[in-house]
Every structure is written in structure tokens, then in C-alpha cells.
Legacy VTK file of the C-alpha trace (Angstrom):
# vtk DataFile Version 3.0
C-alpha trace
ASCII
DATASET POLYDATA
POINTS 402 float
206.431 175.279 148.893
204.583 177.658 151.222
204.595 176.729 154.898
200.821 177.222 155.073
200.433 174.070 152.978
202.416 172.054 155.510
200.273 173.532 158.271
197.139 172.306 156.510
198.765 168.863 156.297
199.234 168.973 160.081
195.558 169.836 160.433
194.670 166.863 158.233
196.818 164.653 160.447
194.964 165.896 163.527
191.427 165.322 162.302
192.166 161.877 160.825
193.916 160.822 164.045
190.765 161.923 165.878
188.541 159.862 163.572
190.485 156.602 163.441
192.545 156.806 166.648
189.630 155.391 168.624
190.073 152.009 166.894
193.043 151.078 169.072
191.389 151.986 172.386
188.041 150.224 171.950
189.046 147.318 174.258
189.972 149.795 177.022
186.648 151.634 176.623
184.756 148.342 176.826
186.365 147.571 180.183
186.037 151.075 181.650
182.434 151.755 180.651
181.269 148.123 180.981
179.836 148.014 177.471
180.020 145.502 174.646
182.524 145.850 171.823
179.765 146.395 169.241
178.429 149.291 171.341
181.918 150.783 171.561
182.186 150.430 167.780
179.554 153.155 167.462
182.277 155.661 168.339
183.712 154.974 164.887
180.520 154.264 162.950
178.536 157.233 164.343
181.396 159.589 163.471
181.568 158.214 159.935
177.772 158.265 159.540
177.660 161.930 160.554
180.359 162.762 157.990
178.464 160.830 155.320
175.158 162.600 155.953
176.432 166.093 156.714
179.219 166.403 154.138
177.302 167.712 151.111
175.287 170.167 153.205
178.050 171.604 155.396
180.221 172.215 152.334
177.405 174.206 150.707
176.582 176.131 153.890
180.197 177.208 154.410
180.982 177.914 150.746
181.021 181.704 151.221
183.035 181.781 154.450
186.674 182.889 154.566
188.724 179.730 153.966
191.149 180.429 156.804
188.294 181.146 159.212
186.462 177.923 158.459
189.625 175.801 158.795
190.408 177.416 162.154
186.822 176.809 163.242
187.044 173.125 162.313
190.333 172.597 164.157
189.075 174.525 167.183
186.014 172.289 167.420
188.225 169.203 167.128
190.357 170.459 170.034
187.277 170.951 172.224
185.846 167.598 171.145
188.985 165.719 172.147
189.210 167.517 175.490
185.573 166.718 176.230
186.207 163.109 175.228
189.176 162.942 177.608
187.036 163.911 180.610
183.847 162.116 179.555
182.244 160.601 182.682
180.191 158.078 180.707
179.760 156.586 177.261
176.891 158.917 176.292
178.997 162.041 176.808
181.863 160.439 174.904
179.542 159.653 171.985
178.258 163.253 171.867
181.801 164.585 171.981
182.712 162.352 169.048
179.751 163.297 166.861
179.975 167.099 167.169
183.207 167.629 165.166
182.147 165.108 162.520
179.739 167.662 161.034
182.642 169.845 159.881
185.135 167.079 159.138
184.443 167.031 155.340
184.645 170.832 155.169
188.312 170.820 156.145
189.148 168.414 153.330
187.294 170.339 150.651
188.742 173.670 151.772
192.334 172.541 152.380
192.643 170.819 148.990
191.383 173.887 147.131
193.404 176.321 149.247
196.640 174.358 148.819
196.125 174.181 145.060
195.478 177.922 144.714
198.388 178.949 146.918
200.856 176.798 144.996
199.632 177.830 141.560
198.743 175.606 138.585
202.274 174.283 138.085
202.830 173.119 141.683
199.210 172.310 142.537
199.691 168.511 142.414
202.685 168.740 144.739
200.772 170.969 147.172
197.778 168.635 147.268
200.142 165.697 147.774
201.540 167.381 150.890
198.061 167.867 152.374
197.098 164.302 151.509
200.274 163.129 153.229
198.650 164.280 156.471
195.904 161.723 155.891
198.347 158.962 154.946
200.603 159.506 157.954
197.577 159.696 160.280
196.235 156.362 159.047
199.684 154.846 159.588
200.632 156.471 162.916
197.377 157.739 164.410
195.996 154.386 165.585
199.250 152.991 167.053
200.037 156.340 168.715
196.687 156.575 170.481
196.865 152.875 171.368
200.332 153.360 172.852
199.179 156.350 174.914
196.254 154.335 176.256
198.582 151.474 177.174
201.190 153.788 178.725
198.700 155.881 180.730
194.988 155.318 179.998
192.516 155.818 177.175
191.903 159.422 178.200
195.531 160.256 177.395
194.926 159.245 173.775
192.286 161.960 173.401
194.567 164.512 175.062
197.239 163.645 172.486
194.741 164.214 169.665
193.715 167.521 171.237
197.328 168.695 171.394
197.920 167.834 167.723
194.807 169.740 166.642
195.712 172.663 168.912
199.171 172.947 167.349
197.613 172.942 163.887
195.035 175.543 164.965
197.698 177.869 166.393
199.946 177.545 163.348
197.020 178.129 160.997
195.875 181.203 162.918
199.363 182.761 163.060
201.001 181.866 159.758
198.300 181.264 157.150
197.052 184.389 155.333
193.403 185.305 155.053
191.683 183.475 152.201
188.334 185.031 151.220
185.953 182.665 149.455
185.996 182.877 145.677
182.839 183.990 143.903
183.560 181.694 140.998
181.208 178.760 141.016
180.981 175.875 138.554
177.599 175.349 136.957
175.560 173.193 139.320
173.354 172.067 136.422
176.292 170.661 134.444
177.647 168.946 137.544
174.342 167.388 138.498
173.958 165.796 135.054
176.418 163.105 136.065
173.953 161.881 138.707
171.748 160.506 135.932
174.436 157.907 135.183
173.478 154.436 136.416
177.086 153.339 135.964
178.243 156.047 138.378
175.820 154.846 141.040
177.068 151.279 140.579
180.631 152.518 141.044
179.685 154.518 144.142
177.898 151.463 145.549
180.966 149.338 144.825
183.249 151.828 146.593
180.907 151.959 149.582
180.905 148.163 149.895
184.699 148.038 149.524
185.073 150.398 152.503
182.423 148.453 154.427
184.340 145.228 153.829
187.625 146.802 154.908
186.267 148.271 158.142
183.979 145.425 159.196
187.127 143.767 160.535
189.691 146.589 160.664
187.437 148.662 162.936
187.763 145.888 165.547
191.350 144.857 164.805
192.625 145.744 168.283
189.892 143.598 169.836
190.710 140.754 167.417
194.387 140.857 168.402
193.434 140.985 172.071
190.880 138.172 172.166
191.946 135.908 169.287
195.710 136.453 169.045
196.076 136.997 172.829
198.394 139.996 172.469
198.879 142.510 175.266
198.491 146.286 174.900
202.119 146.953 173.960
202.145 144.136 171.392
198.922 145.402 169.840
200.425 148.894 169.525
203.473 147.480 167.757
201.346 145.311 165.457
199.155 148.261 164.486
202.308 150.234 163.743
203.616 147.378 161.593
200.227 147.195 159.888
200.393 150.890 159.031
204.108 150.907 158.255
203.862 148.267 155.549
200.818 150.167 154.308
203.000 153.135 153.307
204.823 151.015 150.743
201.614 149.253 149.752
199.824 152.554 149.192
202.608 153.805 146.922
202.735 150.602 144.864
198.942 150.509 144.609
199.012 154.022 143.154
201.518 152.929 140.500
199.419 149.879 139.636
196.243 151.960 139.421
197.906 154.384 137.003
198.487 151.448 134.657
195.198 149.542 134.942
192.407 150.612 137.302
190.064 147.673 136.775
192.693 144.941 137.084
194.269 146.554 140.152
190.862 146.885 141.817
190.103 143.201 141.329
193.551 142.018 142.409
193.255 144.198 145.519
189.884 142.702 146.461
190.991 139.100 145.911
194.204 139.672 147.868
192.335 141.224 150.781
189.915 138.279 150.886
192.869 135.874 151.053
194.453 137.804 153.937
191.215 137.743 155.933
190.880 133.991 155.425
194.465 133.501 156.599
193.786 135.690 159.649
190.771 133.512 160.473
192.789 130.309 160.115
195.970 131.387 161.928
194.682 134.255 164.122
195.454 132.368 167.324
199.134 131.826 166.455
201.432 134.722 167.349
204.247 134.386 164.763
202.024 133.608 161.751
199.726 136.484 162.747
202.648 138.929 162.761
203.440 137.946 159.169
199.790 138.062 158.150
199.336 141.531 159.653
202.366 142.844 157.771
200.982 141.705 154.409
197.424 142.621 155.362
198.455 146.211 156.119
200.431 146.347 152.858
197.229 145.529 150.946
194.606 147.251 153.131
196.043 150.781 153.071
195.623 151.078 149.315
191.878 150.600 149.659
191.032 154.310 149.677
192.988 154.846 146.450
191.387 151.791 144.852
187.873 152.918 145.734
188.587 156.495 144.621
190.050 155.591 141.227
187.394 152.956 140.598
184.702 155.637 140.893
186.303 158.522 138.989
187.952 156.476 136.224
186.641 157.803 132.897
185.032 160.914 134.409
186.521 164.336 133.737
185.799 168.069 133.699
183.298 169.649 136.115
181.672 166.253 136.631
184.934 164.943 138.083
185.121 167.795 140.601
181.527 167.125 141.623
182.036 163.370 142.048
185.223 163.918 144.050
183.156 166.082 146.382
180.687 163.225 146.900
183.305 160.586 147.715
183.895 161.459 151.409
180.204 160.910 152.133
180.105 157.531 150.393
183.414 156.446 151.924
182.188 157.258 155.416
178.866 155.575 154.687
180.897 152.457 153.894
182.894 152.781 157.115
179.637 153.154 159.060
178.049 150.140 157.385
181.124 147.997 157.925
181.439 148.969 161.591
177.776 148.233 162.245
177.795 144.889 160.440
181.049 143.873 162.083
179.666 144.810 165.493
176.527 142.775 164.818
178.525 139.651 163.968
180.747 140.093 167.039
177.745 140.490 169.339
176.041 137.444 167.836
178.903 135.034 167.176
182.100 136.459 168.709
185.088 138.469 167.501
186.723 135.578 165.625
183.737 135.252 163.274
183.830 138.913 162.155
185.949 137.781 159.199
182.833 136.193 157.715
181.199 139.580 157.384
184.190 141.092 155.586
184.697 138.292 153.046
181.162 138.396 151.526
181.284 142.192 151.281
184.602 142.127 149.429
183.367 139.379 147.107
180.194 141.371 146.415
182.243 144.443 145.476
184.394 142.204 143.267
181.279 141.045 141.434
180.020 144.620 141.045
183.350 145.639 139.491
182.400 143.534 136.452
179.043 145.299 135.939
179.189 147.597 132.907
176.324 149.698 131.564
176.729 151.645 128.337
175.232 155.103 128.635
175.275 157.849 126.035
175.702 160.610 128.593
178.935 159.137 129.974
182.250 160.464 128.749
183.593 158.435 125.837
187.176 157.324 125.554
188.592 159.426 128.393
192.254 158.549 128.624
194.288 158.320 131.815
196.165 161.450 130.703
192.894 163.373 130.321
191.824 162.171 133.753
195.020 163.443 135.349
194.839 166.758 133.492
191.270 167.285 134.635
192.080 166.654 138.286
195.540 167.427 139.709
194.858 165.166 142.700
195.056 162.171 140.397
198.442 163.263 139.122
199.763 162.563 142.593
198.388 159.037 142.579
199.844 158.242 139.190
203.311 159.600 139.881
LINES 1 403
402 0 1 2 3 4 5 6 7 8 9 10 11 12 13 14 15 16 17 18 19 20 21 22 23 24 25 26 27 28 29 30 31 32 33 34 35 36 37 38 39 40 41 42 43 44 45 46 47 48 49 50 51 52 53 54 55 56 57 58 59 60 61 62 63 64 65 66 67 68 69 70 71 72 73 74 75 76 77 78 79 80 81 82 83 84 85 86 87 88 89 90 91 92 93 94 95 96 97 98 99 100 101 102 103 104 105 106 107 108 109 110 111 112 113 114 115 116 117 118 119 120 121 122 123 124 125 126 127 128 129 130 131 132 133 134 135 136 137 138 139 140 141 142 143 144 145 146 147 148 149 150 151 152 153 154 155 156 157 158 159 160 161 162 163 164 165 166 167 168 169 170 171 172 173 174 175 176 177 178 179 180 181 182 183 184 185 186 187 188 189 190 191 192 193 194 195 196 197 198 199 200 201 202 203 204 205 206 207 208 209 210 211 212 213 214 215 216 217 218 219 220 221 222 223 224 225 226 227 228 229 230 231 232 233 234 235 236 237 238 239 240 241 242 243 244 245 246 247 248 249 250 251 252 253 254 255 256 257 258 259 260 261 262 263 264 265 266 267 268 269 270 271 272 273 274 275 276 277 278 279 280 281 282 283 284 285 286 287 288 289 290 291 292 293 294 295 296 297 298 299 300 301 302 303 304 305 306 307 308 309 310 311 312 313 314 315 316 317 318 319 320 321 322 323 324 325 326 327 328 329 330 331 332 333 334 335 336 337 338 339 340 341 342 343 344 345 346 347 348 349 350 351 352 353 354 355 356 357 358 359 360 361 362 363 364 365 366 367 368 369 370 371 372 373 374 375 376 377 378 379 380 381 382 383 384 385 386 387 388 389 390 391 392 393 394 395 396 397 398 399 400 401
């Protein structure tokens, strides 16, 4: 496999660490800037909201740019953003520094997936995309505990410096070792792609996926604060627990992919019910150290598969150009869900306290569970698309089902 594909995976690791790494340092920011935890939560929700709103437009605006140039531009902006965040004198500057790179965040994903696929060729395209996606998976597992550990070892500013270094390494490697990649003139018919938007069932699925992500992040976005205030863990213990949370998630993510390849609907519902149970257990035993360690291990095992569950729930039964188009929409809806969850979770915390944030997550997950049973028969929807046809139409899904 070409080394440029591994370099793009490193870039993916850098930008995802930048997005989610702030979760572990929210308590430190609250103390340093003398703000409330729900205000600090805007560092996550504003980033995600910007991605959600800007994604479709920035991808169109950069469609004709050289693929290598645009990826270098994205990583360069992420380096500057993290450096500015590290020296931010107040919360306003930190918020601005966080929002700026979010505009180009979805561009890197769209470009890197396509570039990796083309460089590897049709036969090895699934493997190449899997390598790039591994950057996301590893970042979600290691990014938060790494930045949390740096903040505990030095201060919260060190966590942004670490993110800047990671993005700088990816930028340098991309600039030196990845060949020029002029944009292709081949474009899929926008009319045929847009037809899928007339499907009510698709909008129900997109709404369900958005609520799933909102439910996940209403609590997860404030997990470090929960462990601090409810479980009474210190900084080092929180770092270890977040690492355990992500570590068990690696296995959980893999097993969720296998289960989804067999039955998407059943796996989606089992996932939602299981996640509800774990949140209820965290509410009941959150103040007890040993039980909470066990709960976090299982919680992480279940939680990490949420992106795969939401993705497959939406695209199941869709194929051809419509599938490519819907896959392009997913980052915006996913980040809209993260934004909604962060805002709702912050509202509950401000009103009732961190322990009660669980009661925002549980209703959202139950609502998405109910929506998963809603079926609308529409003539324009693809009929009888098999799992094999789905995989053939989109090599990304072949990775999930392997």
C-alpha cells in the first residue's frame, strides 16, 4: 500500500484529535477561564455546528482544487488553530481559534477517502479507505486520553500544542511525499443524486442518526466532568478511564461492524437499548469508583460503535450515485447531532447539575429507538437492495462488513 495513504491516515488522526480532544480538558478550562461547564461545552458544539453547516458548501467550493493542495491547506489551518488555542488569553479567542478550522474539516474527509481509493486502484480501494478510516478510529480512542494526560501532566495549553505537532507532522509528510493530485473533471449527475432527497424515509433515517449522535454526546461530551464531580476521580484517573473507555471501544467497534453486516436493523436497536442501560447504570453507581470502572469499560465497548450504527442505518438499502450523495451528507448530520447533544447536555448541567445529564441522553436514545421502527413505502426508493449490492456500490461498506 502506498505510503501516501498512511500519511492521509495521520492527517485524519490529527484533525479528529483536534475536534474531540477538548472533551478531556473541559474541567481545566472551566477553572482557568472561570466559566461554567455548559459554556465550555460550546468548544465542542460550536466546532460540530460549523462542520454541519459548512460541509456541503465547502466541498462544492473546493471541488476543482488540486487534492494535495487542499489537504495541505486543511492541515496547515489546523496547525495554526491549535497554536492559537494554546496561547489564547481568554475564552473568546479560544472559541474563534476552534471554529476557524471547522469550516474545512469535512473537506479533508471527502478528499482523503476519494484520493486513497484512486491511488490504491479498484481492487485495493477498500483496504486503502480502511487505513484512512483507522486514523479516525485511533483518534477517537487515543485522542481524548492523550490530550487529557497532557493537560494533567503540564496544563491544558500543552494539549493543544500536542495536537498542533500531530497536524504539523501530517502536513510535512503530505507536502513532501504525496504526489500532486489534480481534481478530476468527472462529475456524477447532480440531478440523479438529488432525487434521493425526495424520499421521506431517508429524512426519517437522517433524523434518527442525528438523534443517535445527540444522545451519545449529550453525556459523552461532558464525561470528564462527570468523572470529576460525580465519580470523584483525579486528573490521572480520568485520563486512564478515558483510555479504558476508548480501548474497549476498539473491540466493540469491530464486533459492531460484524453484527451490522448480518442485520442492520436488529443491531441498531440492540445498540440503542444497551446504551440506555449503561447510562442508567452510570447514574445509579456513578459515585462508586470500582463499579464505575466496570461500567465505563462496557460503556466504551458499546458507545464507539455508534458512528457505524448511525451510518449503516441511513445508507442501508441505498446504492449507486444516491449512496455516494448520501454518504457526503452524513458528516453534516452527524455533527449536527453532536452539536444538539452538547447543547442539550450543557443545558441540563446548568439547570440541574452534572449527575442529571443522563436524563437528557436516555430520552434521546429512546426516541431514536422508536424512529427505527418507522417504515414508509415509497416507489422511488431502491427495491430489494441486498447487502452484497450495498457493499459493491460503496467500497467503504466493504470495510465495515469484513
